[in-house]
N, C-alpha and C positions, 0 to 999 in steps of 0.2 A: 505493501499499500505505498502510496505517496504523502506525501504532508497535504499539498493541495486536497488532498481524499476527507483530512481534520478539516478541513477549514467548509466543505464542502457540508461536511456533516456535524456542523459547530449547534446547530438545533438542537438536534437531539442531547449532546449534553452542556447546552449551555447555562441549566439551571446548578449542577454542578458546582464545589462551593471555589470559590478560584481560579472558573477553568481557564477566561482569559489569561494570568498569573500561569500557570500551569502551561496551557499553549508557550508563551512567550521561554521558557523554561526550555522549556521540548525543544523549540528553535536552537537555543545556541546549546543543546547537547547534543544536538544533530549536525551543525554549523560545524564544531571544534572537536568531534569525531569521525567526519572526513566523510558524512551521510545527508549532507544539504547539497552541494554539485559535484559533479565527477573530475576525476581527478587527468589529466593528463600527459602523457609520458613522453611527449614531449620538452615538458619543462624541467628548469633545473630542480634537480630534486633535494627534502627538508637535508639528507648530510653533507650535500654539497653547500650546502647554504649555511649550519653548520661549524664548515668548515671555515668558512672565510665570514662568520661570526668573532671565532673565537682568533683566528690573525689580525683581526679588529681590535680586540678587545684585548692584546696582547701588546697591541702596538700603545695605548690608551695608556697600560698597566707602566709600560716603562713610562708613559713620561708623565706619572701620578697623576693619571686624567679619570682612571677609573676605580671604585671601590667595589674592594671587596676578592679575597681569592678564589680563585675554580674552585668549584664544586665533585665530588667524586660522583659519574655517571648513575643514572638510577637503574635499577633493577626492574625488566619491562618487563617479567610475571607475573606480576602483581597490580601492571596496568590493563585497561580496556582497552581495545584491538581497533587498533587507527590504520590507514591505506599505506599502502606499499611503499607510497613516492613519502609519507611522513613523517617526526621523527620525536622521540620522547626525548624530553630536557626535563634540564633543575633551568627553573626560570631565571636563577641569576650567574647560568651561564651566556644570558644571549640578550642580556637584555642590564641595561646599568639602573637598578634599583635604590631610588635614592638622592639628593644632591650630594657634591662630598663636602660642601662647606654648609656654613648657614650663614644670615645676613644682620647685622646689625638694626634695632628700629633708626638712627638717627643713620643710617647711611643708605634708606629707602627712598627715591624721590618722590613725590608727595601726590603727584598722576600718578605712582605703578599700580596695577590691578593689581591690588590683594585680595586673595579667593579663602573664602573661609565652609566650611562642611553644612554650614546651614544655608550657602550660597547654590547649592545644588540637589534640583528635586529628587527625591528616595525615588529608588524602582527602576525610572528614567531615566534617569541622569542628564536632567535638562538643568543647563544652567539658566538658573530662577534670578540672579542679580551680577554685572559687574560694576563692581564701587572700587573706587583708588581710597590707597594709604592713609589721604587724608580724610576722604570717608566714615574712617575705623582705624584711630592710631591707636595703637598700644608698646610697650618697652618691649615686650617677648622677643630674640629673633626668629625670624622668618629664613624658609628655603627658598631658593631663585629656582623658575624653572623657564625653557625655553619654548616656542611655538614648537608644537607637532607631541611634546612629552606629555603621555596618559598620569591625569591624576587622577592617583585612586586612595581613599577614605581608611587609613585601616585601621578604625576602631570598630567591636562588634556590629555597633548599631546602625552603620554605617558604611558595611561591604560591599551595598553597591551604588552605592555614589561613586560611580568612578565615569571623567571627560578628559575628553584632546583638548587640549589649549590650545585655540590657536591663535594665541600670541602669549610672549615673554610674560612674565611679574612674581608673583610671590606666593607662598601661600604659609598656612599654617604649621604648625609641627604635627597637627592629627591628616596632614594630609601629603604624601608618600610620594614623590614626581619622579615617574617612569619613563626611561629613552631607549630607544629604538635599534638608534645608529642609519636607520633608515633602511634594515636588512626585516621588517618586519611591518606590518600597516600597521601601525597608532589603531584602528575602529576595531581593526579583528582581536590587539589585546585587548583594548576595551571586552571585546566581548568575552575573551579566553576566562576575566578575571572579573565576569559578572556570570559564570555559567555554575549552574548549583555544583559542581564535583570542588570548586574550587572555593563556593564561599560554605561547602561542607566544611572542605580541609583547614582553610583559616578561621571559622568555627571549635575545628578539633584541638586547634594549637591555641591559640586565645588566652591570655592571661592576666592577672591583676582582676578585682573584685569591682572597683568603680565604673570603670570605664575602660572593660577588657579589651586588648587589642593585639593587633598580627608583628608578630617580634620578625627586624628584619630579616633573620639568620634564617628562619622561618622560612619568608616568603620566597626568599632567593633560592634556598629548598625543593620549596613548591612546585610536584611535575607539571610539566605543561609541553600540550600537543603544537606542533608546528609546524602547517603544512609546507609547502611551496611559495613564495611570494606573492607571483601570480594567482595560485589558488585563492589565498587569503585574498586575496580584491574580491576576488569570486563569491566570493564568500562571502562577504560584507556588506559587498550589492547581494545579494540576495536576504541576509537579515532582513537589512537594511527594508526591503520590497516586502518579508513579508511581517516585522513588524510592524507599519504600517498597516496594514491588514490585520491586525492583533487593535490596533490602536480606533480602527473604524469600528471594528467590535464590539468595542470597547464602550465607544460614543454611543453603542446601535443599544447598549444592555443598560447605560444609563438616561436616555432616554427612553426607554420601553419600563424602568420604573418610576422616571418619573413620571410618567402617563399611569401605571400602576396605582403608585401611590394618592396621587390627584384620583382616582376612581374612585380608593379606596375609603378615604378622607370623605368628599361624596357620598359615599354608601352609608357612612358609621357615622355622618349630617342626618342625612338621611329616614337611616332609619333611630338615631337620638330623637329629631321632630315626630316622629310616626311612628312607634315597633308594632309593626303591624304583620299581617304571618305575608305580605304582597313584598314588602321592604327588608324582612328579614330573609331574606329570600338573596335580594342584591348582594347579601351579606358571603355568599357562598356563591357568588356566579363563577363562571369555570372562566371568566375570559382575564379577570387577576382574581391575585388571590390578598386578604389583609392578613399580615403577621395575626396572629395565634394570641401572642401577647394585646396586643392592640384590639382583637373580637371581646375577651378576657375581662379587660379593662372599661370597654364599652357596654356589655351586658352589666356588669357588677352597677357600674353610675349611674342608671337606668334602673337599675332595682332599686337601690334605696335612695332615685327621686319616686317612685310611685311612676315611673313612665313604662314599665314590665309587665304588667299584668291588670287590669280594669278592674275599678273600686265598687264595694255591694253595698248601697245604703242600708243595707240591711244586717251589716257589720256591728261587730262592741263596735266606738270611735275608740281610739288611741287613751285619749282622757281619762277615759275609765279603768281602760288597762296600764296607764300609769300609776291612779291610786291601787289597785290591785300590788303592782310593780314595789309601790314605797309600800306596803302593811311588810309586806313576805322579808324586805329586806332588812326592814325596823326588826322581825320572829328571828330573823338569821342571826343577825350581830347579838340578840341578848342572848339566842342558845348558846352561841360561842365565843360569849363574853370578850366585845372588842366593840369597838366604839362605830358604831358607820356614818361613814364621810361620804360622800356625792358630789360635791362640783358646786361651783357655781350655778344660779342657773342662766339658763339663756338668754345672750339679751336679741330679739326676733330684725334690728334694726340689722347686722352681723353676719347673717344666717348664707351659707351660700350658693341655697339658690330654694326655688321655693317646691314646694309639697303637700299633697290634696289635705283638703280640709279635712279629713276622716283623721289622717295621722300628726302630733307633733314631734317639735323639737326639745329633746333634753340632751343631758352630759352622760357620756358611759356608762360613769359611775349608780348614775339612778335607774338601772336600768338589769344589774346584776346587781347577784347580791352582794359581791365583795369584789376589793380589785386587790390584792397581794402580793407577793413572792415567797422565795424559797428563805431557808435558814442566811443569815446574813455573817454566822461562825463558819470558818472554817470546815468543812464535814472530813470527818475522821475516815479515814480510808481501810478497803477490808477486801478481800481474794472472792468473797462471797459474801450476799443475802441481802437490800433493798438496790434496788439497780437507780445511777445517781444521774439525770440529764441534762446534759451543759446543749447551753447552743446551736451547738454541731448534730445536738441528738433529731435538734425539732425543724431546722431551717429549710430542708423540702416542703414543709406542712404537714409533714407524717413522724408519731412518734417514729423514731429507728434507735432499739437498744441491742442492738448488733453491733460489741464494746464498749458500753458504757459501762462507766467507775460504778462500784456499789460500795456501800456504808452500811454499819450494822445493824442486826433490827433492830436494837436498842437506840437506837439515834432515831430512826425513826418514827417511834415509839414515844420520841420522846416531843420530836415539832407537835406544835400547835395544830389542831385539826384540820381547822379548815387551811392549812398551808402545806398540806398531802393534796396531789390532784384526784380526782377521780371519772368514774365514764361523766360524760356531760360537759365536764369542765372546755376550759378553752384556756391556754397558753399561746401570752403571747412573748416574742423577742421585744427589749427593751436596754439590750446595748451594745454597744461593735457594730459593726461595717454590715451585719445584716439586721438590723433594726427592724419592726414593726414589720414582721412573720408573723400568721394564726399559725396555727396547729390546736386542732379539735382533739380532746381526749377519745375517745374508743374502745379503752379493753379495761376492765376488772382486774389488772396487775397493780400491786404493788408500788410505789418509784416514788422518787424526791428528784425537785428539784435546784438549781443553783440561784442564786437571789438574781443573779442576769436575767432569768424569766419570770413574767408576768403570770399571776395565773387569778379566772375570772371564774367567780364560783355562781353559775347560774337557777336562777328562780325558775319556779316550771310553768309559769306564766310570758314564758316566751318563747320561739323558736330556735333552739339552736343557729339551725342552719341561715338564720337572720343575720343573726350577730355575726358569725362567720363572714358571707358578704358586708358588714360595713366596715367590718374589721380586712377584710381583704382586697377593699375600693380603694381608692384614691384617694378619694374625701377623710379617710383613716391615715392613711399614708402621709399624707401630704401636712395633717396636722402632729405627726409624727415627725416629721424633718422639721418644719418650725420651733417643735417644743421641745429639741432637744440640745441637751445643753455637752463643754467641751469638745474638741475637734480632734487629738489624739484615738480618742474612746466615746463617740456619740452617747449619749445615756438618755433614753425618756425617764423624765421622773414620775415615781407612779402618783402623782397627784397631777399632772400634767394629763398623764394618760385618762384618769377619774374622766378629766374637765375635758374630753376630746367630747364636738358635740357631733348630735347623733341621731335618724330622722325617728321615730317610733310607729309601724303601722300595725293598724287593728291584727291582731291573733291572726285571727283568719284569713287575712289576705294575706301574713307572712306565709303563714304555706304556701298560698297559690304563688307568690314571689321566688317561696325557694326549691317549690316544683319545675316551674316555667324555667332559674338560672339551672337547673339541672339537666332541664335538657336541653339549652343550651348550649351549655359545657360541655357536655355529652358530643354533640356537633361541631365541636370546635376540637375538641379531641379528635375527634375523625378528620377531621380537615389535617390537624398538624401532623398526625401520622401517615394522612396521604403524600405532606409537603416533604415530610421524611424521607418517605420508603421512595419519590418523585429526585430527590438528592443524591437517595443512595445507589436507584439505578443509574442516575447522570452520571457517579462519579467513578462508580463501578465501570461504564461504557468509554467512558474517559481515560480509565486507565489500560483498559484490554487492548484500547489506541496507541502509547504512548508505546504501551510493553511490545505492538507488531511493529511497532516502528522502529524500536532505538534496538530492536532487534534482526529486523530487515540487516 
């Protein structure tokens, strides 16, 4: 199969993650393995070219104009196969890697070109800006480079920032000038430095913690596939042609994604304004796909706004339900000997949206029997006993007991009873990067939690699914974010959690809302599974095509 066939079939695997980026990598891999253009037996072979390069470098070395000693030749048995007219060489044996001298800033003309890594676009290696030393003066030394030098970013995050200098200038020490002496096409050298093999090699050899970098010795020792000079130029022309195709494919994908995003926003807005079955169909239209996460947010937003199911005038209004919740909360507090805290009353002039007349705004603390958390003292460790769950055990929205710690039974029994989670309670993360995630307790197993997890004790007069919908909705998460304290470890105080403004629906309507949410979330789950299957299928097809091309 030819590479052009891959472009013809691109629509079949366009949904594969990073399809265009992988196609670019494939082009460079084929180009530097001699599989992109045909070889010509009339051309000077790479072995003869190596001889001429060696002679030239020896002359430079005798004049002390070349940096680095000769490096032991490669063992070709461990290297990929290349055409008969090519040679595997050490990079440092065929190019000048790095300028032999640095230049003090005081000696640099103000109008000289000064290149920094931030001036080069990642992945594309396009020059984003050309600034003079006057625009970015500094006291550190700089490295001079000449027109035609290849300028290579040696830091690990910037290994694919490689350009050919079209004029002389100076660069910062994170950029290495590489000189090919006219025996290697600079554009081909750029392509070879950006090929997946070389990036993997550089990553494996990088040293340092804060800014890992490729050492000069390792860079000079790197394997380098060298074709005849005339073939290098044909490779560069072909790569440029194919990369232009990739640019067009990428632009088409971006335009398609832009159009799909506009359709998705319009469909979500249409459904939000009128959540009818007809408008629901638009959310699952076959001509575009809405991100499942956006669908879930939209469904939960409509649920807490009272727009997901119609109201029934025969339902007992939320005002009466609120009175029942208040009585039950006070009875719970009296039974367990603690002070009931509900939070401030809701200022209706500041509520985020309107709700049906049969609903009412209230504080989260007045909708539950208690908002508490785990014991604040460090728990004793044990090899067995009662499971002790931390935030990591509930961030998925489910209780994960596998790998949990244990505390002695005596410690668990010593906890206040209302601090022990039971079936029907809701756990809510209040500390760290994963704050604001609720998890329903659906087990009768005994366990306790760390103080970074809030425990919401639910009354019988509220539907747990409705409260879960509130806590999972953007309404609750936005309030959680606004209430956090601290920067290194954001924390939602329990008082702030109790003070969350929440809409209370009639109990019978709560149940209808939960049923509708479950139905719609099941559809979203199906859509997500279909999207995952489509991406997997596209990725597998792309992998198969790549394998066929690289094995040819």
